[in-house]
Structure formats: C-alpha cells, structure tokens
C-alpha positions in Angstrom: 0.0 0.0 0.2 0.8 3.6 -0.8 0.6 6.6 1.3 0.2 9.7 0.0 -0.2 13.3 1.2 -2.0 16.2 -0.4 -1.7 19.7 0.7 -3.3 22.8 0.1 -0.7 26.0 0.1 -1.0 29.3 0.1 1.4 31.2 -1.7 3.0 34.6 -2.5 5.5 34.9 -4.8 6.6 37.0 -7.5 8.4 35.1 -10.0 6.6 31.9 -10.7 6.6 29.9 -13.9 3.1 29.5 -14.4 2.0 27.2 -16.9 -1.9 27.0 -16.7 -2.9 29.7 -19.1 -3.4 27.9 -22.8 -1.6 31.8 -23.9 0.8 31.8 -22.4 2.0 28.2 -23.3 1.4 28.7 -27.0 3.9 31.2 -27.0 6.5 28.3 -27.1 4.0 25.9 -28.7 3.1 23.8 -26.0 -0.7 22.6 -25.3 -2.3 21.7 -21.4 -2.5 18.3 -23.1 1.6 17.7 -23.2 2.1 19.3 -19.5 -0.8 16.9 -18.0 -0.4 13.6 -20.6 2.0 10.9 -18.3 5.3 11.1 -20.1 7.2 13.1 -17.5 10.4 14.9 -20.6 8.6 17.6 -21.0 8.0 18.8 -17.5 11.1 17.6 -16.1 12.8 20.4 -19.3 10.4 22.7 -18.0 11.1 22.0 -14.3 15.8 22.5 -15.1 14.4 25.3 -17.4 13.3 27.1 -14.8 15.6 26.0 -12.1 18.3 27.5 -14.1 16.4 30.3 -14.6 15.9 31.6 -11.3 12.1 31.0 -10.5 10.8 30.9 -7.0 8.2 28.3 -8.2 6.1 26.2 -11.0 2.1 26.4 -11.9 0.9 23.6 -13.9 -1.9 21.7 -14.4 -1.9 18.5 -13.1 -1.4 15.0 -14.4 -5.4 14.8 -13.5 -6.3 18.1 -14.4 -8.3 18.1 -10.9 -5.9 20.1 -10.0 -2.7 22.6 -9.8 0.8 21.5 -8.9 3.7 24.1 -7.1 6.6 23.4 -7.2 8.9 25.4 -5.1 12.9 25.7 -5.2 13.4 26.7 -1.9 16.5 28.2 -2.8 15.0 30.5 -4.5 12.2 32.0 -2.9 12.9 35.7 -1.7 12.6 37.2 1.5 9.1 38.5 0.7 7.9 35.4 -0.3 5.3 33.0 1.8 4.1 29.7 1.9 1.2 28.0 4.4 0.2 25.0 4.5 -3.8 25.1 5.0 -5.0 22.0 4.0 -3.3 18.4 4.8 -5.1 15.2 4.0 -2.8 11.7 4.3 -4.7 8.8 2.4 -4.0 5.8 0.9 -3.8 4.5 -2.5 -4.4 1.3 -3.5 -2.0 1.4 -6.9 0.3 -0.9 -6.0 3.3 0.7 -8.7 3.9 3.7 -10.5 3.8 4.2 -13.5 6.3 6.9 -15.5 
C-alpha cells in the first residue's frame, strides 16, 4: 500500500513560471495536454529550465486535471515570499505500482 499526502497551500511569490494559462503556453508552442500527459520528459525539461532561470516556483496543471501542482525551489525564494499549508490530507492509495 502507498500512502499519499495532499496539501492545499497558500503561496505569495513574485517569480513563478505559470503553465496554467493557454495563451502563455502557446508562445513556446506547448499545450496543456502535453504538460498533463503521463510522459514526464516535457515536465522535466520545463522544470530544469525554470530552475536554471532562478524561478521561485512552477505552477502547472496536474496530470489528473483536477487541480494544479506547485513546484517550489526553496533556494530561490525571495525574502518577501510566503508559503502556508492551509489543509493537509493523508490517504491510502491502493495502486501497488507507479509507472512513468
């Protein structure tokens, strides 16, 4: 059995690479479908680029399309940035294997 933790986070940051807006994604020729699909190579490429460029975080659609994912780079957080855990949920996941 796998246990998962889900968090609802309140975040206030200035330098976030946002990948939830279709117009923003269209500029480099990326679609939300490409980001949300199960193959992770595009997500890894975006993550590495955002880290190299010094973004505080990435905001992207989740693979389930039932929300968004916030990837935070703590080493790049600005002094005025804030992160607060608003809710936490722990539940058992009956999937025995994760595939990528």
